[in-house]
C-alpha angles and dihedrals in degrees: 000000000000108000139192131199127209128187122182109215142193117165090330096201140216098321095051094090089053090052091050090050090050091050091050089053094052118119090229125087109233141189099221131205137168118199102207127201099208099293114199097199129064095285095115096043091049092050092050090049088058093049099258122151111234124220110187122209130178112261092228090057098051113126125173094231105027095046092051090047090051091051091047093053090048092054095044091050093051102037139034105237136154099195133037127201123204123201133171121231094248099062128098122205121242098221144333092282097051097107098038089050090051096055098037090098092067091068093040099049123027092193094067113099099177140011133192131187142225121284120213123195119262119243106276095032114148120244089252091055090048092052091051091053091049091050098048098033110038126182093253123079120233133204108201133188132176090271089064093069086092087064105033104024113195090354088071085080094045113139137153131237088195098061119008142117132211134204100237094220091053093046092051092047092059093046099260122257122347114265096223114031122144087206139314092075085145092061090045092057093043091053092047091051094049091052089050092056099261124131130230120222121202103202111202091181092065108073143183135173111246133143142131133221096212123188121225090260093052090048090052092053093044094049092046086060092048089052090052090051093050091047094051094041097043092154089075093060091041089054103038106019134253127310094231095082095056090042093054092049092052095047093053092047093047095048091050091052093045091049090054094046103036120346092201090065087066090072095060091040093055090050091051093045090051089051090051092050096049093041091051094047092049090047090055088056095047094119089065093049127084112259090236090058092047089055089056094047099044129089091212098049097173088068089075097044 
């Protein structure tokens, strides 16, 4: 299967060269592209050194959906590929077979439109970050169709923009990535594919390292953006159910684990969970808020400019 790889970048940081070395060591031939938002460090020169094409975009115009669609169209115009992998700049690959393992399902099952892999916590991840990775990325693989929404609810359309691959024909059929998404463009495409009859494969055997130690303030901004997305794409909640049920289940499980390991960690976790809740609720109400206030509350502030 001919495969492409796209990584959106902005000042990719100290681990980016390691990621590029890992990609170069993969046992899968790739057509490689970074779509770069005016990096001021050595991101672009590093990518060129590792034989990546570079597609520059203005930082002020970056959009989670539209920028990925632009990069996709660039790759499809230049190369003949049948699958496209998306990574973010902050992942590290597990081994030299990570990417080939991820896309193997496309040859094995023609009904699968997208696949995403397991995320393991980075070294230095907090216990809370580790628990989140265990909750969202379990050790068992899953094959999900639209019928499974009775079991998984909104998590039926779970996907990852950090480590996922798409069958190009399926991605084209659902119209590609949304042109104006503040984030969660991955869930948007997953939901569209499920409604179009495709299946999603969570591949626990394909693994990367990826996690964040967010502060309460960062969680507030991030969940404000998620609330904006769910408000503007209400059809996803109408089809699969609300996010609150899955969120409550995770919070209870997390607090139980933290209490057993270190009760003091529960204090910070409760603060962060409160920030998530209020951020999400405010995001859901964004159409009633002044755009200037939304810019302050959002993580992706350019979205409201």
